[in-house]
C-alpha positions as CSV (number, residue, x, y, z in Angstrom):
1,M,-11.7,-1.9,23.9
2,I,-11.9,0.6,26.1
3,R,-10.2,-2.0,28.6
4,M,-7.6,-1.8,26.2
5,L,-7.7,1.8,26.2
6,L,-6.1,2.1,29.5
7,T,-4.4,-1.3,29.7
8,A,-2.2,0.2,27.1
9,A,-2.7,3.6,28.8
10,A,-1.4,2.4,32.4
11,A,1.3,0.1,30.6
12,A,2.5,3.4,29.1
13,L,3.2,4.9,32.5
14,A,4.8,1.8,34.1
15,I,7.6,2.0,31.5
16,A,7.8,6.2,31.8
17,P,9.9,6.0,34.0
18,A,12.6,3.1,31.7
19,L,12.3,5.3,28.8
20,E,13.1,8.6,30.8
21,A,16.7,6.2,31.2
22,Q,17.7,5.1,28.1
23,P,19.7,6.5,25.6
24,A,18.6,10.1,23.8
25,H,18.7,8.3,20.3
26,V,16.1,5.9,21.5
27,Q,13.1,6.8,20.3
28,P,9.5,5.7,22.0
29,Q,7.8,4.3,19.3
30,V,4.0,6.2,18.6
31,P,1.7,4.2,19.8
32,L,-0.7,2.5,17.2
33,A,-3.6,4.3,18.3
34,A,-2.3,7.6,18.4
35,R,-1.4,7.0,14.3
36,A,-4.3,5.2,13.4
37,A,-5.8,8.9,13.1
38,T,-3.3,9.9,10.4
39,I,-4.1,6.1,8.6
40,R,-5.5,6.2,5.6
41,N,-5.9,4.9,2.1
42,P,-5.7,6.8,-1.6
43,R,-9.1,7.5,-2.5
44,A,-8.6,6.1,-5.6
45,L,-6.8,3.7,-7.7
46,S,-7.0,3.8,-11.9
47,A,-5.1,1.9,-14.5
48,T,-4.3,3.3,-17.7
49,E,-3.4,0.3,-20.7
50,L,0.4,2.5,-22.2
51,L,-0.4,2.6,-25.9
52,G,3.0,1.5,-28.0
53,R,4.8,-1.4,-29.6
54,N,2.7,-4.5,-28.3
55,D,5.1,-7.4,-30.1
56,A,3.5,-10.5,-30.6
57,G,3.4,-12.6,-27.2
58,T,3.9,-9.4,-24.8
59,S,1.7,-8.8,-21.9
60,P,0.5,-5.4,-22.6
61,R,2.2,-2.3,-20.2
62,I,-0.1,-1.1,-18.1
63,R,-0.4,1.9,-15.8
64,F,-1.3,2.0,-12.2
65,E,-1.8,5.9,-10.4
66,W,-3.3,7.0,-7.3
67,E,-2.9,10.2,-4.8
68,Q,0.3,10.2,-3.0
69,V,-0.8,9.7,1.3
70,G,0.8,12.6,3.6
71,K,3.3,10.1,5.8
72,A,2.9,6.9,3.7
73,S,6.8,5.5,2.8
74,A,5.2,2.7,0.7
75,Y,2.4,1.3,-1.0
76,L,1.1,-2.2,-1.4
77,L,0.0,-2.8,-5.3
78,A,-2.0,-6.0,-4.8
79,G,-3.8,-8.1,-7.9
80,R,-5.6,-11.6,-8.7
81,W,-6.6,-12.0,-12.4
82,T,-7.4,-14.4,-14.1
83,D,-7.5,-15.6,-18.1
84,G,-9.6,-17.0,-20.2
85,Q,-7.8,-20.2,-20.6
86,S,-8.1,-21.3,-17.1
87,W,-10.3,-20.9,-13.8
88,A,-6.8,-20.5,-12.0
89,V,-6.8,-17.0,-10.3
90,R,-3.1,-16.0,-10.3
91,S,-2.0,-13.1,-7.8
92,Q,1.0,-10.5,-7.7
93,E,2.1,-8.0,-4.8
94,Y,4.5,-5.2,-5.7
95,R,5.6,-2.7,-3.0
96,V,6.3,0.2,-4.5
97,T,8.0,3.0,-3.0
98,A,9.9,6.3,-4.2
99,R,13.1,3.5,-4.8
100,N,10.7,2.2,-7.2
101,A,7.8,3.2,-8.7
102,T,7.5,4.7,-11.9
103,S,7.1,8.2,-10.7
104,W,6.4,9.8,-6.8
105,E,5.6,13.4,-6.8
106,V,4.2,14.9,-3.8
107,N,0.3,15.3,-4.9
108,R,0.4,11.1,-7.1
109,V,2.6,8.4,-7.6
110,T,2.4,6.0,-10.9
111,F,3.9,2.7,-10.9
112,D,4.3,0.7,-14.7
113,V,4.2,-2.6,-15.1
114,S,4.1,-5.7,-17.8
115,L,0.1,-8.2,-16.9
116,P,-0.7,-10.9,-18.9
117,R,-4.0,-10.7,-20.8
118,G,-7.5,-11.6,-18.5
119,D,-9.5,-10.3,-15.8
120,H,-8.1,-8.2,-13.3
121,S,-8.7,-7.0,-10.1
122,W,-6.0,-4.5,-8.3
123,Q,-5.8,-2.5,-4.8
124,V,-3.1,-0.1,-3.4
125,T,-2.7,0.2,0.4
126,A,-1.1,3.2,1.9
127,L,2.3,1.9,4.4
128,F,3.5,3.9,7.0
129,E,6.6,3.3,9.2
130,P,7.9,2.4,11.2
131,D,6.0,-1.6,10.5
132,D,4.1,-0.7,7.4
133,T,1.3,-0.2,9.1
134,G,-1.9,0.2,7.8
135,D,-5.5,-0.4,6.7
136,F,-5.6,-3.1,5.0
137,E,-9.4,-3.7,5.4
138,H,-10.7,-0.4,2.8
139,P,-7.9,-0.7,0.5
140,A,-8.6,1.4,-3.1
141,R,-9.7,-0.8,-5.6
142,I,-10.3,-0.9,-8.9
143,S,-11.2,-4.2,-11.5
144,F,-10.9,-4.3,-15.9
145,D,-10.3,-6.7,-18.9
146,I,-7.1,-6.6,-20.4
147,R,-8.2,-8.4,-24.0
C-alpha cells in the first residue's frame, strides 16, 4: 500500500510539468486517495409501501428513502428478490439522479417504483463524479416482504 502511494506520488511529480502546459480549461483530476475521505454512503435505507387503490394484477408502489450525501451526483439503488412462484432470483438496478428522483432535497432523497410481490433485499450506494466512484462494499441495506 505504501509503495503504491509513493509510486503514485512520484508519477504525479513526473507529470506535473505536463499539466502546467495544458490549456486553462483542463482540470487535473483529484487522486482517488484524496477523494476517498469524502466518499461515503447513506447511513440507512428505508422502504414504505404507498397506500392507494391497487387494481388486480398491479404491483404495489414502494417509496425508498435515504439521506442525501454531500457531493453525491447520483445513487445506485439495486435490488434482488424472489417471489412465491419460484426460487429464481430476479434483480433490478436504478441510477437515481436529481432528474428522476421523486424528491431530491438538501437532506433526503426519495424514489418511487412499482415492485412485484416477494422477498426483497435492496441497497443504495452514493456515486461521485467524475467517474461514478463509490463505496460499493458498504452500501446502506434493507430487506422486506411484499405480500
